[in-house]
C-alpha positions in Angstrom: -2.4 16.7 -28.9 -2.7 18.6 -32.2 0.2 21.0 -31.8 2.7 18.3 -30.5 6.0 18.7 -32.3 8.4 16.1 -33.5 10.2 14.0 -30.9 13.6 15.4 -32.0 13.9 19.1 -33.1 16.9 21.2 -33.8 16.4 24.6 -32.2 19.6 26.3 -33.5 22.6 27.6 -31.7 23.7 24.1 -30.7 20.4 23.1 -29.1 18.4 20.0 -29.8 15.1 19.3 -28.0 14.0 15.8 -27.3 10.3 15.5 -26.3 9.4 12.8 -23.9 6.2 10.7 -24.5 4.4 11.9 -21.4 1.7 14.4 -22.5 -0.9 15.3 -19.8 -2.8 18.3 -18.5 0.1 18.9 -16.1 2.9 18.4 -18.7 1.3 19.9 -21.9 2.8 18.0 -24.8 5.4 16.3 -22.6 8.7 17.0 -20.9 11.3 18.9 -23.0 14.9 17.6 -22.7 17.7 19.5 -24.3 21.1 18.5 -25.7 23.6 21.4 -25.8 26.9 21.8 -27.6 28.8 21.6 -30.8 31.8 19.5 -29.9 32.5 15.9 -29.0 30.8 16.3 -25.6 27.2 17.4 -24.9 25.3 18.6 -21.9 21.8 17.1 -21.4 19.4 19.4 -19.6 16.8 17.2 -17.9 16.7 13.5 -18.4 12.9 13.2 -18.5 10.8 10.3 -17.2 12.2 6.8 -16.9 10.9 5.4 -20.2 12.8 3.1 -22.6 11.5 4.8 -25.8 12.6 8.2 -24.4 15.9 6.9 -23.3 16.6 5.6 -26.9 15.4 8.9 -28.4 17.9 10.9 -26.3 20.8 8.8 -27.4 19.7 8.8 -31.0 19.7 12.6 -31.0 23.4 12.6 -30.6 25.4 13.2 -33.8 28.0 10.6 -34.7 31.0 10.8 -32.6 29.4 12.9 -29.8 28.5 11.7 -26.3 26.7 13.0 -23.3 29.3 14.2 -20.8 27.0 15.9 -18.2 23.4 15.5 -17.2 22.0 18.7 -15.6 18.7 18.4 -13.8 16.4 21.4 -13.2 14.5 19.8 -10.4 13.5 16.5 -8.8 10.1 15.8 -10.2 9.8 12.4 -11.9 9.1 13.8 -15.3 12.4 15.6 -15.3 14.8 13.5 -13.2 13.6 9.9 -13.1 15.5 8.9 -16.3 18.8 10.3 -15.1 20.2 7.2 -13.5 19.7 5.0 -16.6 21.2 7.7 -18.9 24.1 8.2 -16.6 24.7 4.4 -16.6 24.5 4.2 -20.4 26.8 7.2 -21.0 29.1 7.5 -18.0 28.0 11.1 -17.5 27.7 12.5 -14.0 24.3 13.9 -12.9 24.4 17.5 -11.7 21.7 19.1 -9.5 21.2 21.5 -6.7 20.5 18.6 -4.4 17.9 16.0 -3.4 14.2 16.6 -3.6 14.1 18.3 -0.2 17.0 20.7 -0.8 16.6 24.5 -1.0 13.4 24.8 1.0 12.7 28.0 2.9 12.4 27.9 6.7 8.6 27.8 6.7 8.4 25.1 4.0 11.0 23.0 5.8 8.8 23.3 8.9 5.7 22.2 7.1 7.5 19.3 5.5 8.7 18.2 8.9 5.1 18.1 10.0 4.4 15.9 7.0 2.4 18.2 4.9 1.2 16.3 1.8 3.1 17.2 -1.3 0.1 17.3 -3.6 0.9 14.4 -6.0 3.0 16.3 -8.5 5.4 13.4 -8.7 8.3 14.2 -6.4 11.4 12.0 -7.2 12.1 11.2 -3.5 14.9 8.8 -4.6 16.8 11.3 -6.6 20.4 11.9 -5.6 22.8 13.8 -7.9 26.4 12.8 -8.4 27.6 16.4 -8.2 26.0 19.2 -6.2 25.8 22.5 -8.2 25.6 25.7 -6.3 24.1 29.0 -7.5 26.4 30.6 -10.0 28.5 27.5 -10.7 29.3 26.6 -14.3 29.2 23.1 -15.8 31.8 22.7 -18.5 32.4 20.0 -21.1 34.2 20.0 -24.5 32.2 22.4 -26.6 29.5 23.4 -24.1 29.0 25.1 -20.8 26.0 26.3 -18.8 25.8 28.3 -15.6 23.4 27.3 -12.9 21.0 29.7 -11.2 19.1 28.6 -8.1 15.5 29.4 -9.0 13.2 28.0 -6.3 9.5 28.6 -6.4 8.1 25.6 -8.3 10.4 23.4 -6.2 13.1 24.2 -3.6 15.9 22.5 -5.5 15.0 24.1 -8.8 17.8 25.3 -11.1 17.7 27.4 -14.3 20.6 27.1 -16.7 22.1 29.9 -18.6 23.4 29.3 -22.2 24.5 32.6 -23.6 21.4 34.8 -23.9 19.1 31.7 -23.5 17.9 30.5 -20.2 16.5 26.9 -19.7 13.8 27.7 -17.1 12.5 24.2 -16.3 9.0 24.5 -14.7 9.6 28.0 -13.3 8.5 29.9 -16.4 6.5 28.3 -19.2 4.5 29.9 -22.0 1.5 27.6 -22.1 0.6 27.7 -18.4 1.6 29.3 -15.1 3.7 27.1 -12.8 2.1 24.9 -10.2 3.2 26.1 -6.7 2.5 23.3 -4.3 3.8 23.5 -0.7 6.1 22.4 0.8 8.0 22.1 -2.4 6.4 25.1 -4.1 6.9 28.5 -2.5 5.1 31.6 -3.7 7.6 34.0 -2.1 10.5 32.2 -3.7 8.7 32.0 -7.0 8.2 35.8 -7.1 11.9 36.4 -6.2 13.2 33.9 -8.8 11.0 35.4 -11.5 12.3 38.9 -10.6 15.9 37.7 -10.7 15.5 36.2 -14.2 13.9 39.4 -15.3 17.0 41.3 -14.3 19.3 39.2 -16.6 17.5 40.4 -19.8 17.5 37.0 -21.5 16.6 36.9 -25.2 14.9 33.5 -25.1 13.6 31.0 -22.5 13.5 27.3 -23.3 11.0 25.8 -20.7 10.6 22.3 -19.4 7.2 22.0 -21.1 5.8 23.8 -24.2 7.2 26.0 -26.9 10.2 28.4 -26.7 9.5 31.8 -25.2 10.9 34.6 -27.4 9.7 37.5 -25.3 10.9 36.5 -21.8 10.4 39.9 -20.1 6.8 40.1 -21.2 6.1 36.6 -20.1 7.6 37.0 -16.6 5.7 40.3 -16.2 2.5 38.5 -17.1 3.2 35.8 -14.6 4.0 38.2 -11.8 0.9 40.2 -12.5 -1.1 36.9 -12.4 0.3 36.1 -9.0 -0.4 39.6 -7.7 -4.0 39.3 -9.0 -4.5 35.9 -7.1 -3.1 37.5 -3.9 -5.5 40.4 -4.3 -8.4 38.0 -4.9 -7.6 36.1 -1.7 -7.4 39.3 0.4 -10.7 40.5 -1.1 -12.4 37.3 -0.1 -11.0 37.5 3.4 -12.3 41.0 3.9 -15.8 39.4 3.7 -15.0 37.2 6.6 -12.9 34.1 7.6 -12.5 31.4 5.0 -11.0 28.0 4.9 -8.8 26.8 2.0 -11.7 24.9 0.3 -14.0 27.9 0.3 -11.3 30.3 -0.8 -10.3 28.1 -3.7 -13.9 27.6 -4.9 -14.6 31.4 -4.7 -11.4 32.3 -6.6 -11.2 29.6 -9.3 -14.8 29.9 -10.5 -13.9 28.9 -14.1 -12.3 25.5 -13.2 -14.0 22.1 -13.3 -14.4 20.4 -10.0 -11.7 17.8 -10.7 -9.1 20.6 -11.1 -9.8 22.4 -7.9 -7.5 20.2 -5.7 -4.5 21.5 -7.9 -5.8 25.0 -7.6 -6.0 24.6 -3.8 -2.3 23.9 -3.8 -1.6 27.3 -5.4 -4.1 29.0 -3.1 -2.4 27.5 0.0 1.0 28.7 -1.3 -0.3 32.2 -1.5 -1.8 32.0 2.0 1.5 30.9 3.4 3.2 33.9 1.8 0.5 36.2 3.1 0.8 34.8 6.6 4.5 35.3 6.5 3.9 38.9 5.4 1.5 39.3 8.3 -1.4 40.2 5.9 -3.3 37.1 6.9 -3.8 35.3 10.2 -4.6 31.6 10.6 -6.3 29.6 13.4 -5.3 27.4 15.1 -2.0 27.1 13.1 -0.7 27.3 9.6 -2.1 24.3 7.9 -4.4 23.3 5.0 -7.3 22.9 7.5 -6.8 26.3 9.2 -9.3 29.1 9.2 -7.8 32.2 7.5 -8.7 35.8 8.3 -7.6 39.2 6.9 -5.1 40.8 9.2 -5.4 44.6 9.3 -2.0 46.2 9.8 -1.5 47.9 13.1 -1.4 51.7 13.0 1.0 53.6 15.3 -0.3 56.3 17.5 1.8 59.3 18.2 
């Protein structure tokens, strides 16, 4: 990848980025992991994949005399959390997260998961278990660094963002190079919209995402992403006004610029929007809410006086 940066990059303000060697169409140039702090103890945000070269790179990024004292995980996808256990063992640092891979799901997503809806192959780290559960608004403190956790579901139910002054580490919720994959039952379009709006209210100066370059205009980027989601929702509703459609037909009609091999991923996003629209009672489904359902536009009832 031509624009791939160095493995270890100082980003200023006590932040060092370590880039994992896992570039792909889903991860851009790879997973960004971040060391934070200026004292003897550092916080690592995201451990990255379980990879010996990456493990060594994270440890080599520490200045002499410093150690990792806390490992904070944004969410339980393998490219972010799988390396945590080995790094915890090597450093003695506890692993902090919102919970296991199924934590933080909404009612409807928990119901779909119980019915064994396929997760879409994004690489869920089903074995992930943090040492310490972090609730929304809690602060992780070490000598010379602290971050505050914000529960930010949407890409995944257990997703956290971490606040470091005027910087927010957004994981896979907000990225500059791509919109986030929202794949039920882990991804949730309603939760995604709410989480983006919440981050917007904070007025952060910079986002450091889980993949891709820093975002120096956070409000503009979130506004773009929310507009993109609203446009997708409008496209779905427009298609359904033409008649009932199933998920495959809707996806093909909306994502006309994608190659065929990418359509299964696009279908995950489309299904996430359909779930949200069903919950809003803008769309009906037959016989039940599932990937194989037939979806129809639901005209709001008008009251007679």
